[in-house]
C-alpha positions as CSV (number, residue, x, y, z in Angstrom):
1,M,86.1,83.1,91.1
2,V,85.6,84.6,94.5
3,M,89.3,84.5,95.2
4,K,89.9,86.3,91.8
5,I,87.5,89.0,92.8
6,M,89.2,89.7,96.1
7,K,92.6,89.6,94.4
8,R,91.3,92.2,91.9
9,I,89.9,94.3,94.8
10,H,93.2,94.2,96.7
11,T,95.2,95.1,93.6
12,L,93.0,98.1,92.8
13,L,93.1,99.3,96.4
14,A,96.9,98.9,96.3
15,V,96.9,101.2,93.3
16,Q,95.1,103.8,95.4
17,S,97.7,103.3,98.2
18,V,100.6,103.9,95.8
19,L,98.8,107.0,94.4
20,V,98.6,108.4,98.0
21,I,102.4,108.2,98.2
22,L,102.9,109.6,94.7
23,V,100.5,112.5,95.4
24,S,102.6,113.4,98.5
25,I,105.8,113.2,96.6
26,N,104.4,115.3,93.8
27,R,103.2,118.0,96.2
28,L,106.3,118.1,98.4
29,G,109.1,117.4,95.9
30,T,111.0,120.3,94.5
31,W,111.5,118.6,91.1
32,T,107.8,119.1,90.2
33,L,108.0,122.9,90.5
34,G,109.6,123.3,87.0
35,Y,107.5,124.3,84.1
36,V,106.0,121.8,81.6
37,L,106.7,123.9,78.5
38,P,108.7,127.0,77.8
39,N,105.5,129.1,77.7
40,E,105.1,128.2,81.5
41,F,101.4,127.4,81.2
42,L,101.6,124.9,84.2
43,R,104.2,123.4,86.6
44,W,104.7,119.7,86.6
45,V,103.0,119.5,90.0
46,D,99.8,120.9,88.6
47,F,100.0,118.8,85.4
48,N,100.6,115.6,87.3
49,N,97.7,116.1,89.6
50,M,95.3,117.1,86.9
51,L,96.1,114.7,84.1
52,V,98.2,111.8,85.5
53,L,97.6,110.9,89.1
54,S,93.9,111.8,89.2
55,L,93.2,110.0,85.9
56,V,94.8,106.8,87.2
57,S,92.9,107.1,90.5
58,L,89.5,107.5,88.7
59,V,90.2,104.6,86.3
60,A,91.1,102.4,89.3
61,L,87.9,103.4,91.0
62,Y,85.9,102.5,88.0
63,L,87.6,99.1,87.8
64,L,86.9,98.7,91.5
65,K,83.2,99.3,90.9
66,K,83.2,96.7,88.2
67,A,85.0,94.2,90.5
68,I,82.3,94.6,93.1
69,E,79.4,94.0,90.6
70,Y,78.5,90.5,89.4
71,D,75.6,88.8,87.6
72,S,72.5,88.9,89.8
73,P,69.0,90.3,89.6
74,A,70.3,93.5,91.2
75,R,71.9,94.3,87.8
76,E,68.5,95.1,86.4
77,S,67.2,97.0,89.4
78,R,66.5,100.7,89.5
79,A,68.8,101.0,92.5
80,H,71.7,99.8,90.4
81,I,71.0,102.3,87.6
82,A,70.7,105.1,90.2
83,W,74.0,104.3,91.9
84,N,75.7,104.0,88.5
85,L,74.5,107.5,87.6
86,V,75.7,108.8,91.0
87,F,79.1,107.2,90.3
88,I,79.3,108.7,86.8
89,I,78.2,112.2,87.9
90,G,80.7,112.0,90.8
91,L,83.5,111.1,88.4
92,Y,82.7,114.0,86.2
93,L,82.5,116.5,89.1
94,T,85.8,115.2,90.5
95,A,87.5,115.5,87.2
96,A,86.1,119.0,86.7
97,S,87.3,120.1,90.1
98,Y,90.9,119.0,89.3
99,G,90.8,121.0,86.1
100,D,89.6,124.1,87.9
101,H,91.7,123.8,91.0
102,E,95.1,122.9,89.5
103,V,95.1,125.8,87.0
104,T,93.8,128.4,89.4
105,N,96.1,127.2,92.2
106,Y,99.1,127.7,89.9
107,L,97.9,131.2,89.0
108,H,97.1,132.0,92.6
109,V,100.6,131.0,93.8
110,R,102.4,132.6,91.0
111,F,100.5,135.9,90.6
112,C,98.1,136.5,93.4
113,L,99.9,135.8,96.7
114,D,100.4,139.5,97.2
115,D,97.3,140.7,95.4
116,A,93.9,139.5,96.8
117,T,91.9,142.6,95.7
118,S,92.2,143.0,92.0
119,D,89.2,141.5,90.0
120,L,91.4,138.9,88.3
121,C,93.1,137.7,91.4
122,R,89.8,137.7,93.4
123,I,88.3,135.4,90.8
124,V,91.4,133.1,90.7
125,I,91.5,132.8,94.5
126,F,87.8,132.1,94.7
127,N,88.1,129.3,92.2
128,D,91.2,127.9,93.9
129,D,90.1,128.1,97.5
130,E,86.4,127.8,97.3
131,F,84.6,126.7,94.1
132,S,86.9,123.9,93.1
133,H,86.7,122.5,96.6
134,W,82.9,122.5,96.6
135,V,82.9,120.7,93.3
136,F,85.5,118.2,94.4
137,F,83.8,117.3,97.7
138,T,80.5,116.8,95.9
139,G,82.1,114.4,93.4
140,F,84.1,112.7,96.2
141,I,81.0,112.0,98.3
142,M,79.1,110.7,95.2
143,V,81.9,108.4,94.0
144,N,82.6,106.9,97.4
145,A,79.0,106.6,98.5
146,A,78.2,104.9,95.2
147,I,80.9,102.3,95.8
148,L,79.6,101.7,99.4
149,F,76.0,101.3,98.3
150,L,76.9,99.2,95.3
151,Q,78.5,96.8,97.8
152,V,75.1,96.7,99.5
153,L,73.5,95.7,96.2
154,F,76.3,93.2,95.4
155,P,77.4,91.7,98.7
156,H,80.5,89.6,98.8
157,R,79.3,86.0,98.6
158,E,82.0,84.3,100.8
159,N,83.4,84.9,104.2
160,L,86.5,87.0,104.1
161,S,89.7,85.3,105.2
162,G,92.0,86.7,107.8
163,R,94.5,87.5,104.9
164,D,91.8,89.4,103.0
165,I,90.9,91.5,106.1
166,S,94.6,92.2,106.8
167,L,95.1,93.4,103.2
168,L,92.0,95.6,103.4
169,L,93.3,97.1,106.6
170,L,96.8,97.6,105.2
171,N,95.5,99.5,102.2
172,S,93.1,101.5,104.4
173,L,96.1,102.6,106.4
174,F,97.5,104.5,103.4
175,L,94.2,106.2,102.6
176,G,93.8,107.1,106.3
177,L,97.3,108.6,106.5
178,G,96.5,110.6,103.3
179,V,93.4,112.0,104.9
180,F,95.4,112.8,108.1
181,A,98.1,114.5,106.2
182,N,95.6,116.7,104.4
183,L,93.3,117.5,107.3
184,G,95.4,117.3,110.5
185,F,97.4,120.4,110.1
186,E,95.0,122.9,108.5
187,E,92.1,124.9,109.7
188,I,89.0,122.8,110.0
189,G,86.9,123.3,106.8
190,L,84.4,121.5,104.7
191,D,86.8,118.6,104.0
192,L,86.7,117.4,107.6
193,Y,82.9,117.2,107.6
194,V,83.0,115.3,104.3
195,V,85.3,112.7,105.8
196,A,83.1,112.5,108.9
197,L,80.0,111.9,106.8
198,L,81.7,109.1,104.9
199,A,83.1,107.7,108.1
200,F,79.7,107.5,109.7
201,V,78.0,106.0,106.6
202,S,80.7,103.3,106.3
203,I,80.6,102.3,109.9
204,Y,76.8,102.2,109.8
205,L,76.8,99.9,106.8
206,L,79.5,97.7,108.5
207,W,77.2,97.4,111.5
208,K,74.1,96.7,109.6
209,R,75.4,94.6,106.7
210,G,78.4,92.9,108.2
211,R,82.0,92.4,107.1
212,Q,82.0,93.4,103.5
213,P,85.2,94.4,101.8
214,M,84.4,98.1,101.0
215,F,82.8,98.6,104.5
216,I,85.9,97.4,106.2
217,Y,88.2,99.4,104.0
218,Y,86.4,102.7,104.2
219,T,85.5,102.4,107.9
220,A,89.1,101.8,108.8
221,A,90.5,104.5,106.5
222,Y,88.1,107.3,107.3
223,W,88.0,106.7,111.0
224,L,91.8,106.6,111.2
225,G,92.0,109.9,109.2
226,L,89.1,111.5,111.1
227,V,90.3,110.6,114.6
228,G,94.0,111.4,113.8
229,S,93.0,114.7,112.3
230,L,90.9,115.7,115.3
231,V,93.7,114.8,117.7
232,A,96.2,116.8,115.6
233,Q,93.9,119.8,115.6
234,M,93.5,119.6,119.4
235,V,97.3,119.6,120.1
236,R,98.1,122.4,117.5
């Protein structure tokens, strides 16, 4: 049973690793710049991010949460209910941020690059560059913090094998590189502080609670992304 749980966790983390690659291809590829429909309501890059890649990612995160949980007295605790609520609210906010950001980013790029002063473009730019980011980072923190603290409530019941640790570190490499790619070459903003917060929370839990799957995964991923981004910022 324990082996099945770890296999499920590795599979779901591998899904996230593949999504990191697909998001990069979607963002950087020229083939996604075409319009979804003749009315040009969205480009494929916006559509994929909003309704395909993000949806798969959030479903995988939910299944990861279910893989961590198991029958125990903790299932009936107030802490379990509280962290489930945090997770659900985080999912909602993350999804809402994608809906706001992808549409306004498309409008910003298409109509407002040379017009930042009209009322319409000012609103579009604010939603694209500010509000959608605030909503996303709030949801991002809530979802990932919930997974970390659900691991506290439902600790893995067997010692992790060397193979399990290697697979956790391998998958964390993809997430860390995704963080680095997004933060290392831009002006420092709220996103770097969000990653730093989760990096410190994860390493604290690893120190206090020991080698649990999610603590290892998040500590390796966020510290790789954080340190790499800071180094890249210093040498820019």
